[in-house]
DORO-513249 format. One line per 3 residues: number of its first residue (from 0); for each residue x, z, y of C-alpha. Coordinates in nm, 2 decimals, always signed. Each point is the difference from the previous one (the first is absolute). Example, Ala and Ser with C-alpha at 12.3 -4.5 7.8 and 13.67 -1.06 7.14 Angstrom:
0	+1.23/+0.78/-0.45; +0.14/-0.07/+0.34
***
This chain:
0	+0.17/+1.15/+1.37; -0.34/+0.17/+0.03; -0.19/+0.15/-0.28
3	-0.37/+0.11/-0.03; -0.06/+0.32/+0.18; -0.06/+0.20/-0.32
6	+0.35/-0.09/-0.13; +0.26/+0.22/+0.17; +0.29/-0.18/-0.17
9	+0.05/-0.31/-0.20; +0.09/+0.20/-0.31; -0.32/+0.20/+0.03
12	-0.18/-0.33/+0.01; +0.20/-0.12/-0.30; -0.11/+0.30/-0.20
15	-0.36/-0.04/+0.10; +0.01/-0.37/-0.08; +0.16/+0.05/-0.34
18	-0.26/+0.26/-0.09; -0.28/-0.24/+0.09; +0.15/-0.27/-0.22
21	+0.02/+0.24/-0.29; -0.37/+0.10/+0.01; -0.14/-0.34/+0.11
24	-0.06/-0.13/-0.36; -0.22/+0.31/-0.07; -0.24/-0.12/+0.26
27	-0.04/-0.36/-0.13; -0.29/-0.09/-0.23; +0.12/-0.36/-0.06
30	+0.33/-0.12/-0.15; -0.02/-0.31/+0.22; +0.07/+0.22/+0.31
33	+0.31/+0.13/-0.17; +0.12/-0.36/-0.03; -0.05/-0.05/+0.37
36	+0.19/+0.32/+0.08; +0.30/-0.12/-0.21; +0.01/-0.32/+0.22
39	-0.03/+0.21/+0.31; +0.30/+0.21/-0.11; +0.21/-0.31/-0.07
42	-0.09/-0.17/+0.33; +0.06/+0.33/+0.19; +0.36/+0.01/-0.13
45	+0.07/-0.35/+0.14; -0.18/+0.09/+0.33; +0.21/+0.31/+0.05
48	+0.32/-0.20/-0.03; -0.14/-0.27/+0.23; -0.10/+0.26/+0.26
51	+0.35/+0.14/+0.00; +0.12/-0.35/+0.09; -0.28/-0.11/+0.23
54	-0.14/+0.32/+0.14; +0.32/+0.20/+0.05; +0.26/-0.27/+0.04
57	-0.21/-0.27/+0.16; +0.12/-0.27/-0.24; -0.28/-0.22/-0.14
60	+0.01/-0.15/-0.35; -0.24/-0.26/-0.14; +0.18/-0.02/-0.33
63	-0.05/+0.34/-0.16; -0.23/-0.15/-0.26; +0.31/-0.18/-0.13
66	+0.18/+0.32/-0.06; -0.31/+0.14/-0.17; -0.01/-0.31/-0.22
69	+0.37/+0.01/-0.08; -0.03/+0.36/-0.12; -0.30/-0.10/-0.22
72	+0.16/-0.32/-0.14; +0.35/+0.15/-0.06; -0.14/+0.29/-0.22
75	-0.27/-0.24/-0.14; +0.25/-0.26/-0.11; +0.24/+0.26/-0.15
78	-0.29/+0.16/-0.19; -0.17/-0.32/-0.12; +0.31/-0.21/-0.07
81	+0.26/+0.26/-0.10; -0.21/+0.30/-0.11; +0.18/+0.23/+0.25
84	-0.17/+0.34/+0.06; -0.17/+0.05/+0.33; +0.25/+0.25/+0.13
87	+0.28/-0.26/-0.05; -0.21/-0.25/+0.18; -0.05/+0.24/+0.29
90	+0.37/+0.05/+0.04; +0.07/-0.37/+0.00; -0.29/-0.07/+0.24
93	+0.10/+0.26/+0.25; +0.37/-0.09/+0.00; -0.07/-0.38/+0.00
96	-0.26/+0.01/+0.28; +0.21/+0.25/+0.20; +0.31/-0.24/-0.01
99	-0.22/-0.30/+0.08; -0.16/+0.18/+0.30; +0.35/+0.10/+0.12
102	+0.12/-0.36/-0.01; -0.31/-0.13/+0.16; -0.02/+0.28/+0.26
105	+0.35/-0.04/+0.15; -0.07/-0.35/+0.16; -0.38/+0.03/+0.02
108	-0.02/+0.33/+0.20; +0.22/-0.15/+0.27; -0.31/-0.19/+0.10
111	-0.28/+0.15/+0.21; -0.38/-0.04/+0.05; -0.15/-0.32/-0.13
114	+0.33/-0.13/-0.13; +0.03/+0.30/-0.23; -0.36/-0.04/-0.12
117	+0.06/-0.37/-0.08; +0.33/+0.08/-0.18; -0.16/+0.26/-0.23
120	-0.30/-0.23/-0.04; +0.23/-0.28/-0.12; +0.17/+0.23/-0.24
123	-0.34/+0.10/-0.15; -0.10/-0.36/-0.05; +0.33/-0.09/-0.16
126	-0.03/+0.29/-0.25; -0.36/-0.11/-0.09; +0.12/-0.35/-0.06
129	+0.26/+0.13/-0.25; -0.28/+0.20/-0.17; -0.19/-0.32/-0.05
132	+0.28/-0.24/-0.09; +0.20/+0.21/-0.24; -0.27/-0.03/-0.26
135	+0.24/+0.05/-0.29; +0.07/+0.35/+0.13; -0.30/+0.10/+0.20
138	-0.28/-0.19/-0.17; -0.05/-0.22/+0.31; -0.33/-0.01/+0.19
141	-0.18/+0.13/-0.32; +0.19/+0.33/+0.02; +0.21/+0.21/-0.23
144	-0.16/+0.16/-0.30; +0.12/+0.24/-0.27; +0.12/+0.28/+0.22
147	+0.01/+0.33/-0.18; -0.20/+0.30/+0.09; +0.17/+0.28/+0.20
150	+0.20/+0.23/-0.23; +0.24/+0.25/+0.15; +0.23/+0.20/-0.23
153	-0.24/-0.06/-0.29; -0.31/+0.10/+0.19; -0.26/-0.27/+0.02
156	-0.23/-0.03/+0.30; -0.28/-0.16/-0.20; -0.30/+0.10/+0.22
159	-0.10/-0.04/+0.36; +0.00/+0.37/+0.05; +0.36/+0.03/-0.12
162	+0.11/-0.29/+0.21; -0.18/+0.14/+0.30; +0.21/+0.31/-0.02
165	+0.32/-0.20/-0.04; -0.09/-0.20/+0.32; -0.08/+0.33/+0.17
168	+0.34/+0.15/-0.08; +0.16/-0.32/+0.11; -0.19/+0.00/+0.33
171	+0.08/+0.37/+0.06; +0.37/-0.06/-0.05; -0.01/-0.30/+0.23
174	-0.19/+0.20/+0.26; +0.24/+0.30/-0.02; +0.31/-0.22/+0.03
177	-0.16/-0.18/+0.30; -0.09/+0.32/+0.17; +0.36/+0.12/-0.04
180	+0.12/-0.33/+0.15; -0.23/+0.02/+0.30; +0.08/+0.37/+0.07
183	+0.38/-0.05/-0.03; +0.26/-0.15/+0.24; -0.07/-0.33/-0.16
186	-0.37/+0.01/+0.11; +0.10/+0.08/+0.36; +0.24/-0.29/-0.01
189	-0.27/-0.23/-0.12; -0.24/+0.10/+0.27; +0.27/-0.05/+0.26
192	+0.06/-0.35/-0.13; -0.37/-0.07/+0.02; +0.01/+0.11/+0.37
195	+0.30/-0.20/+0.10; +0.28/-0.14/-0.21; +0.23/-0.03/+0.30
198	-0.05/+0.36/+0.11; +0.05/+0.12/-0.36; +0.32/-0.20/-0.04
201	+0.13/+0.15/+0.33; -0.08/+0.35/-0.13; +0.21/-0.06/-0.31
204	-0.26/-0.10/-0.25; +0.12/-0.27/-0.25; -0.30/-0.22/+0.04
207	+0.09/-0.26/-0.26; +0.07/+0.25/-0.27; -0.32/+0.19/+0.05
210	-0.21/-0.32/+0.02; +0.15/-0.14/-0.32; -0.02/+0.34/-0.17
213	-0.37/+0.05/+0.07; -0.07/-0.36/-0.10; +0.17/+0.06/-0.34
216	-0.19/+0.33/-0.05; -0.34/-0.16/+0.08; +0.08/-0.29/-0.24
219	+0.10/+0.25/-0.28; -0.34/+0.17/+0.06; -0.17/-0.33/-0.05
222	+0.19/-0.07/-0.32; -0.08/+0.34/-0.13; -0.37/-0.07/+0.06
225	+0.05/-0.34/-0.17; +0.13/+0.19/-0.31; -0.31/+0.22/-0.01
228	-0.23/-0.30/+0.05; +0.17/-0.22/-0.27; -0.02/+0.26/-0.28
231	-0.36/+0.10/+0.10; -0.13/-0.36/+0.00; +0.24/-0.12/-0.29
234	-0.04/-0.34/+0.18; +0.13/-0.14/+0.33; -0.06/-0.33/+0.17
237	+0.13/-0.15/+0.33; -0.34/+0.01/+0.17; +0.02/+0.39/+0.01
240	+0.31/-0.02/+0.23; -0.09/-0.28/+0.24; +0.02/-0.01/+0.38
243	-0.35/+0.14/+0.05; +0.10/+0.32/-0.19; +0.29/+0.04/+0.25
246	-0.25/-0.03/+0.28; -0.23/+0.25/-0.17; +0.29/+0.25/-0.02
249	+0.08/-0.03/+0.37; -0.37/+0.04/+0.07; +0.00/+0.32/-0.20
252	+0.28/+0.15/+0.21; -0.14/-0.12/+0.33; -0.36/+0.11/-0.06
255	+0.12/+0.34/-0.15; +0.22/+0.08/+0.31; +0.35/-0.13/+0.07
258	+0.27/+0.26/-0.03; -0.21/+0.23/-0.22; +0.07/+0.04/-0.37
261	-0.35/+0.15/-0.05; -0.14/-0.30/+0.19; +0.16/-0.24/-0.25
264	-0.16/+0.19/-0.29; -0.33/-0.01/+0.18; +0.02/-0.37/+0.08
267	+0.09/-0.07/-0.37; -0.29/+0.20/-0.12; -0.24/-0.17/+0.25
270	+0.10/-0.36/-0.07; +0.04/+0.04/-0.37; -0.34/+0.16/-0.05
273	-0.19/-0.21/+0.27; -0.04/-0.31/-0.22; -0.18/+0.22/-0.26
276	-0.26/+0.08/+0.25; -0.02/-0.34/+0.17; +0.00/-0.21/-0.32
279	-0.29/-0.21/+0.14; +0.25/-0.13/+0.26; +0.26/-0.09/-0.26
282	+0.04/-0.36/+0.12; +0.05/+0.13/+0.36; +0.24/+0.28/-0.08
285	+0.28/-0.13/+0.23; -0.25/-0.04/+0.28; -0.14/+0.35/-0.04
288	+0.36/+0.14/+0.00; +0.07/-0.20/+0.31; -0.30/+0.13/+0.18
291	+0.08/+0.36/-0.10; +0.35/-0.04/+0.13; -0.11/-0.15/+0.33
294	-0.26/+0.28/+0.05; +0.25/+0.27/-0.07; +0.26/-0.15/+0.23
297	-0.26/-0.02/+0.29; -0.16/+0.33/-0.03; +0.26/+0.21/-0.18
300	+0.34/-0.16/+0.07; +0.19/+0.29/-0.15; -0.18/-0.05/-0.33
303	-0.30/+0.16/-0.16; +0.16/+0.33/-0.10; +0.14/+0.07/+0.34
306	-0.31/-0.14/+0.17; -0.22/+0.25/-0.20; +0.25/+0.28/+0.08
309	-0.01/-0.08/+0.37; -0.38/-0.01/-0.01; -0.01/+0.34/-0.17
312	+0.25/+0.16/+0.24; -0.19/-0.15/+0.30; -0.32/+0.16/-0.14
315	+0.17/+0.33/-0.04; +0.12/-0.01/+0.36; -0.35/-0.08/+0.12
318	-0.15/+0.29/-0.19; +0.27/+0.24/+0.12; -0.05/-0.13/+0.36
321	-0.37/+0.08/-0.02; +0.08/+0.34/-0.14; +0.24/+0.08/+0.29
324	-0.26/-0.11/+0.25; -0.24/+0.26/-0.14
***
């Protein structure tokens, strides 16, 4: 994994990034931008998990919106129907989604390429059908209302600023855990699997265990993000977790840079904030995203972040070359 030139280690980058998140609200003059940043943080958590699966392990998933929705609905139903506190809802959501991802992952991850994509896509569609049809529990197509605000150990996150810092802490913890995974023996095994499953197996890597394990971890990340989303919106509906959102998540990872945690965050920030600047193209949002993806894949196949990094490094080499000539 490559990092920007000014970051000597991923942990130095983590500290720099955390400091930037802490001071960012001080630079904002409009609370609306704080709302956008909250959604960027929530989407970034999902994108990081998906990048571990897609970018590092090479396993595509078109059903991560379903895990996001399950996390949101589980805690939402427990809160609205049974008055459970958010922390209890979080525990049930993470455990429940983790078990489901494990059960789904064992047979699904034996597939490859388009077959794996279609299997995860089918899972996502089935989950959304359940969201719509179990109206006595989920509220059906109209959505689930009555979800309580976020309260943790008696502290209420009753403003966008407070919720922003909650999301920031959540994103920072997710990022730190992911960096540790990537830098560990597990990360090396994941990259080996991405390169060649057969060669990895010959070298003693338990391919099935690592693939299922990282699939479960990425699903748990999505459920965690769903928990944050549910108690921030205090309302969830099936339309927020449809197939197009899964495509958007994959696009975040691909545009940001596959196999780069920082790229996943960058992609999430770009695609979450872009509609706010292109609101005049609201009816053509999918088309605009498609054109952006095609353009990036043609001119920057490694993703925007690595494309910019390569361009900067190339410029530095040119400048140094001219200096040596003199």
